[in-house]
C-alpha positions as a printed NumPy array, in Angstrom:
array([[-62.597, -60.123,  20.86 ],
       [-62.05 , -57.288,  23.36 ],
       [-63.416, -57.725,  26.883],
       [-66.111, -55.4  ,  28.247],
       [-63.557, -53.855,  30.595],
       [-61.112, -53.087,  27.812],
       [-63.842, -51.608,  25.603],
       [-65.019, -49.435,  28.487],
       [-61.489, -48.066,  28.946],
       [-61.207, -47.363,  25.197],
       [-64.387, -45.273,  25.231],
       [-63.383, -43.455,  28.431],
       [-60.071, -42.524,  26.821],
       [-61.802, -41.446,  23.615],
       [-64.127, -39.234,  25.663],
       [-61.429, -37.635,  27.79 ],
       [-58.549, -37.372,  25.329],
       [-59.825, -37.253,  21.759],
       [-63.335, -35.782,  21.897],
       [-63.674, -33.671,  25.034],
       [-62.392, -30.34 ,  23.697],
       [-63.829, -30.373,  20.182],
       [-66.633, -32.948,  19.965],
       [-68.917, -32.603,  23.018],
       [-71.58 , -34.915,  21.564],
       [-69.201, -37.83 ,  21.038],
       [-67.437, -37.097,  24.33 ],
       [-70.725, -37.446,  26.22 ],
       [-71.844, -40.508,  24.256],
       [-68.468, -42.191,  24.789],
       [-68.642, -41.746,  28.551],
       [-72.181, -43.161,  28.666],
       [-71.252, -46.053,  26.37 ],
       [-68.418, -47.023,  28.712],
       [-71.087, -47.692,  31.373],
       [-73.603, -49.459,  29.11 ],
       [-73.251, -53.242,  28.773],
       [-75.901, -53.449,  26.039],
       [-73.976, -51.104,  23.749],
       [-70.607, -52.605,  24.642],
       [-71.957, -56.047,  23.74 ],
       [-72.943, -54.766,  20.291],
       [-69.588, -53.007,  19.858],
       [-67.806, -56.324,  20.408],
       [-68.845, -57.186,  16.823],
       [-66.408, -54.556,  15.52 ],
       [-63.227, -56.324,  14.271],
       [-60.191, -55.819,  16.49 ],
       [-58.346, -54.278,  13.528],
       [-60.668, -51.246,  13.544],
       [-60.699, -48.386,  16.094],
       [-63.889, -49.038,  18.037],
       [-65.234, -45.521,  18.78 ],
       [-64.558, -44.29 ,  15.236],
       [-66.254, -47.294,  13.646],
       [-69.259, -47.197,  15.972],
       [-69.915, -43.465,  15.62 ],
       [-69.361, -43.479,  11.847],
       [-71.749, -46.411,  11.409],
       [-74.437, -44.73 ,  13.491],
       [-74.056, -41.408,  11.664],
       [-73.998, -43.133,   8.263],
       [-77.295, -44.952,   8.939],
       [-78.99 , -42.113,  10.845],
       [-78.515, -39.626,   8.016],
       [-80.262, -42.047,   5.653],
       [-83.33 , -42.365,   7.907],
       [-86.068, -40.059,   9.137],
       [-85.257, -40.768,  12.786],
       [-85.027, -38.078,  15.506],
       [-81.33 , -38.961,  16.021],
       [-80.656, -37.19 ,  12.725],
       [-81.246, -33.775,  14.337],
       [-78.37 , -34.226,  16.783],
       [-75.891, -34.089,  13.889],
       [-76.806, -30.489,  13.103],
       [-77.782, -28.935,  16.472],
       [-74.897, -28.733,  18.924],
       [-76.452, -27.899,  22.279],
       [-74.001, -28.707,  25.097],
       [-76.467, -28.534,  27.986],
       [-76.716, -31.604,  30.216],
       [-80.437, -32.147,  29.527],
       [-79.912, -31.966,  25.767],
       [-76.983, -34.4  ,  25.833],
       [-78.922, -36.784,  28.066],
       [-81.852, -36.782,  25.644],
       [-79.464, -37.333,  22.736],
       [-78.084, -40.47 ,  24.38 ],
       [-81.586, -41.869,  24.966],
       [-82.274, -41.252,  21.284],
       [-79.018, -42.992,  20.359],
       [-79.995, -46.049,  22.404],
       [-83.377, -46.258,  20.705],
       [-81.792, -45.913,  17.26 ],
       [-79.275, -48.664,  17.988],
       [-81.994, -51.069,  19.143],
       [-83.891, -50.491,  15.889],
       [-80.79 , -50.892,  13.694],
       [-78.648, -53.581,  15.315],
       [-78.457, -55.772,  12.209],
       [-77.587, -52.857,   9.905],
       [-74.95 , -51.623,  12.355],
       [-73.298, -55.034,  12.568],
       [-73.252, -55.143,   8.769],
       [-71.382, -51.81 ,   8.746],
       [-68.943, -53.06 ,  11.369],
       [-68.115, -56.12 ,   9.258],
       [-68.043, -54.577,   5.769],
       [-66.629, -51.062,   6.172],
       [-63.272, -49.619,   7.242],
       [-62.21 , -46.587,   9.241],
       [-60.377, -45.039,   6.333],
       [-60.224, -41.26 ,   6.359],
       [-58.454, -39.076,   3.821],
       [-57.145, -36.073,   5.756],
       [-56.921, -33.412,   3.076],
       [-55.357, -30.875,   5.474],
       [-52.141, -32.9  ,   5.634],
       [-51.346, -31.338,   2.262],
       [-50.653, -28.123,   4.227],
       [-47.19 , -29.445,   5.118],
       [-46.78 , -31.866,   2.204],
       [-47.015, -29.065,  -0.401],
       [-43.952, -27.161,   0.949],
       [-42.029, -30.44 ,   1.135],
       [-42.847, -31.357,  -2.467],
       [-42.025, -27.808,  -3.549],
       [-38.552, -28.092,  -1.992],
       [-37.925, -31.481,  -3.6  ],
       [-38.985, -30.274,  -7.055],
       [-36.823, -27.156,  -6.782],
       [-33.796, -29.08 ,  -5.504],
       [-33.96 , -31.738,  -8.232],
       [-35.176, -29.472, -11.038],
       [-37.588, -32.201, -12.144],
       [-41.344, -32.779, -12.244],
       [-42.503, -35.198,  -9.567],
       [-43.877, -38.722,  -9.702],
       [-45.967, -38.946,  -6.529],
       [-46.655, -42.396,  -5.069],
       [-48.801, -42.602,  -1.941],
       [-49.117, -45.681,   0.262],
       [-52.485, -45.865,   2.025],
       [-54.033, -43.456,  -0.448],
       [-57.725, -44.042,   0.385],
       [-59.48 , -41.796,  -2.194],
       [-56.201, -40.277,  -3.435],
       [-56.976, -36.736,  -2.279],
       [-53.42 , -35.936,  -1.141],
       [-52.222, -36.722,  -4.661],
       [-54.078, -33.558,  -5.757],
       [-52.065, -31.307,  -3.434],
       [-50.838, -28.961,  -6.19 ],
       [-54.462, -28.234,  -7.151],
       [-55.44 , -26.732,  -3.792],
       [-55.137, -23.203,  -2.463],
       [-53.352, -22.727,   0.875],
       [-53.704, -20.167,   3.654],
       [-51.098, -20.859,   6.319],
       [-51.101, -18.708,   9.431],
       [-47.657, -17.72 ,  10.649],
       [-46.5  , -15.082,  13.133],
       [-48.328, -11.834,  12.254],
       [-49.253, -12.964,   8.739],
       [-51.169, -15.44 ,   6.585],
       [-49.069, -16.978,   3.834],
       [-50.943, -17.863,   0.638],
       [-49.71 , -20.214,  -2.088],
       [-50.848, -23.04 ,  -4.349],
       [-53.555, -22.844,  -7.013],
       [-55.339, -19.529,  -6.401],
       [-58.168, -20.522,  -8.766],
       [-59.099, -23.566,  -6.683],
       [-62.341, -23.724,  -4.686],
       [-60.582, -26.031,  -2.22 ],
       [-58.818, -23.888,   0.376],
       [-56.63 , -25.582,   2.989],
       [-56.12 , -23.725,   6.277],
       [-53.388, -24.543,   8.787],
       [-51.009, -22.937,  11.268],
       [-47.213, -23.028,  11.08 ],
       [-45.758, -22.822,  14.601],
       [-42.147, -23.197,  13.46 ],
       [-39.711, -21.353,  11.228],
       [-41.247, -19.243,   8.433],
       [-42.039, -20.905,   5.124],
       [-39.917, -19.23 ,   2.457],
       [-39.736, -19.477,  -1.326],
       [-42.705, -21.808,  -1.776],
       [-42.644, -22.421,  -5.514],
       [-45.22 , -24.059,  -7.775],
       [-44.165, -27.45 ,  -9.112],
       [-45.167, -29.905, -11.805],
       [-46.554, -33.369, -11.116],
       [-45.928, -35.861, -13.889],
       [-47.634, -38.94 , -12.391],
       [-50.009, -39.486,  -9.468],
       [-50.142, -43.034,  -8.121],
       [-51.983, -44.291,  -5.052],
       [-51.962, -47.753,  -3.484],
       [-54.31 , -49.085,  -0.818],
       [-55.825, -52.398,   0.161],
       [-59.194, -50.706,  -0.284],
       [-59.601, -47.807,  -2.727],
       [-62.328, -45.287,  -1.898],
       [-64.203, -44.018,  -4.973],
       [-65.801, -40.654,  -4.213],
       [-67.774, -40.918,  -7.441],
       [-69.739, -43.695,  -5.756],
       [-72.447, -42.242,  -3.513],
       [-72.033, -44.941,  -0.856],
       [-68.29 , -44.339,  -0.558],
       [-68.826, -40.579,  -0.384],
       [-71.515, -40.875,   2.309],
       [-69.302, -43.185,   4.363],
       [-66.382, -40.75 ,   4.135],
       [-68.702, -37.973,   5.329],
       [-69.866, -40.162,   8.228],
       [-66.26 , -40.71 ,   9.335],
       [-65.982, -36.949,   9.905],
       [-67.206, -35.941,  13.36 ],
       [-70.486, -33.974,  13.242],
       [-69.222, -30.672,  14.677],
       [-66.444, -30.529,  12.063],
       [-68.592, -28.793,   9.467],
       [-65.636, -27.229,   7.658],
       [-64.113, -30.677,   7.01 ],
       [-67.427, -31.955,   5.678],
       [-67.706, -28.963,   3.353],
       [-64.101, -29.391,   2.208],
       [-64.805, -33.033,   1.3  ],
       [-67.837, -31.926,  -0.7  ],
       [-65.773, -29.425,  -2.682],
       [-62.819, -31.747,  -3.268],
       [-65.156, -34.469,  -4.559],
       [-65.903, -32.291,  -7.584],
       [-62.271, -31.31 ,  -8.146],
       [-61.035, -34.878,  -7.726],
       [-63.046, -36.123, -10.718],
       [-61.005, -33.982, -13.097],
       [-57.476, -34.87 , -11.963],
       [-56.011, -37.978, -13.658],
       [-54.384, -40.462, -11.306],
       [-53.766, -44.185, -11.038],
       [-55.225, -45.852,  -7.96 ],
       [-54.362, -49.49 ,  -7.317],
       [-56.06 , -51.807,  -4.836],
       [-53.413, -54.237,  -3.652],
       [-50.1  , -54.852,  -1.914],
       [-47.764, -51.87 ,  -2.274],
       [-44.763, -54.226,  -2.157],
       [-45.894, -55.613,  -5.519],
       [-47.582, -52.573,  -7.084],
       [-44.836, -49.981,  -6.624],
       [-41.852, -51.919,  -8.069],
       [-43.998, -53.032, -10.994],
       [-45.096, -49.467, -11.736],
       [-41.571, -48.054, -11.475],
       [-40.146, -50.519, -14.008],
       [-41.219, -48.163, -16.79 ],
       [-40.897, -44.834, -14.993],
       [-39.415, -41.841, -16.796],
       [-36.01 , -40.996, -15.288],
       [-36.727, -37.377, -16.198],
       [-38.979, -37.194, -13.146],
       [-38.238, -37.401,  -9.424],
       [-40.067, -40.199,  -7.601],
       [-41.468, -39.392,  -4.149],
       [-42.955, -42.217,  -2.085],
       [-44.989, -40.865,   0.814],
       [-47.355, -42.052,   3.519],
       [-48.826, -40.243,   6.529],
       [-50.363, -41.891,   9.599],
       [-50.302, -45.299,   7.911],
       [-47.138, -47.069,   9.073],
       [-48.424, -47.379,  12.636],
       [-50.624, -50.155,  11.201],
       [-47.541, -52.047,   9.899],
       [-45.865, -54.747,  11.944],
       [-42.081, -54.735,  12.204],
       [-41.708, -57.21 ,   9.347],
       [-43.707, -55.032,   6.935],
       [-41.737, -51.916,   7.884],
       [-38.499, -53.735,   7.063],
       [-39.938, -54.939,   3.747],
       [-40.999, -51.371,   2.873],
       [-37.522, -49.965,   3.502],
       [-35.918, -52.882,   1.638],
       [-38.202, -52.237,  -1.347],
       [-37.212, -48.561,  -1.405],
       [-33.504, -49.403,  -1.184],
       [-33.842, -51.897,  -4.043],
       [-35.654, -49.351,  -6.214],
       [-32.993, -46.738,  -5.429],
       [-30.376, -48.813,  -7.288],
       [-32.073, -47.663, -10.516],
       [-34.177, -44.659,  -9.428],
       [-33.27 , -42.185,  -6.665],
       [-36.166, -41.914,  -4.219],
       [-37.436, -39.343,  -1.767],
       [-39.275, -41.022,   1.105],
       [-41.665, -38.822,   3.119],
       [-43.28 , -40.525,   6.108],
       [-44.225, -40.629,   9.772],
       [-45.318, -43.252,  12.33 ],
       [-42.631, -45.741,  11.335],
       [-40.658, -45.534,  14.569],
       [-41.829, -42.202,  15.969],
       [-44.513, -39.556,  15.368],
       [-42.174, -37.124,  13.566],
       [-42.369, -36.412,   9.838],
       [-39.216, -37.581,   8.053],
       [-37.865, -36.644,   4.634],
       [-35.154, -39.04 ,   3.421],
       [-33.276, -39.228,   0.133],
       [-32.207, -42.721,  -0.951],
       [-29.921, -43.47 ,  -3.867],
       [-27.795, -46.565,  -4.534],
       [-29.17 , -47.974,  -1.235],
       [-27.627, -45.088,   0.692],
       [-29.97 , -42.97 ,   2.842],
       [-29.507, -39.261,   3.538],
       [-31.697, -37.742,   6.254],
       [-32.859, -34.474,   4.722],
       [-35.254, -33.135,   7.353],
       [-37.297, -34.126,  10.414],
       [-40.374, -32.084,  11.326],
       [-41.116, -32.825,  14.967],
       [-44.575, -31.34 ,  15.479],
       [-47.262, -32.327,  12.982],
       [-50.96 , -32.52 ,  13.841],
       [-52.685, -35.731,  12.773],
       [-55.44 , -33.79 ,  11.01 ],
       [-52.979, -31.323,   9.458],
       [-54.298, -28.338,  11.435],
       [-50.808, -27.28 ,  12.472],
       [-47.128, -28.1  ,  11.987],
       [-43.752, -26.686,  13.006],
       [-41.664, -26.074,   9.904],
       [-37.878, -26.233,   9.907],
       [-35.609, -24.951,   7.139]])
């Protein structure tokens, strides 16, 4: 269990680093929480494996939007005046006192498990290059898939801002439009590609068809980020109609088992974004060993970040030999921007 002092520092950092510029409501609440022993005592119930501010704010939003409590209004009106923010915190305190048991239940039964759809903004060009280079349809396998939304990447429309232009590609009939900014070299020759299989693995699969899962995913999105909330609403409908295989379990067991019967006429791509930072050193070694073992029979592209640095890596592994294809150094965690290299 984290000490009060450590929790206070976590919320101060969240306020000053993560929320200050884009989420004034959470920035103010975080600062006040860092000084409030009553709230910090409640927050100690959050398991150490979960990021404390994200879990607390998601749990409050999740419950508040289900109730006819005044706190609900603060998720749609974004007044940044000091008096308004002060009143919002008083309302938060009252809501927490009334819902302590329900909040603790959320802390102990739910996970901070987002599905950042915008990361497809840089994954689509990568998959396009791989498909063109190999001349094969792709078998996509995602580790830490959550609801499997990145497995749909070829079904989205993209508008990528580059120097003096907006580049459009993807499925132009799609209602789901992904916006991002490329601060690097221009994207060239982005070609459509075929996906043969879509496979996702996670310890906990999120089912957007289930209302509770959908509402929790919405609550994980910060209130001012209306465009992300709307994008999740649209992709929920699209997601129902795209066949995929989602497995709840250990990827070290699921992936080799699945690939035993894979069609060699496809190119397998194993990818994971902002997941490996949760792996200890032993699990990272086991992941790479698994990929090398698979590559004795099936050449693999491995697309990943947060293994040993924050950069996005594209490796090609065949016969246990690894070729470093590309490293993209600047990639935003929410997929809002990236710096492409040829």
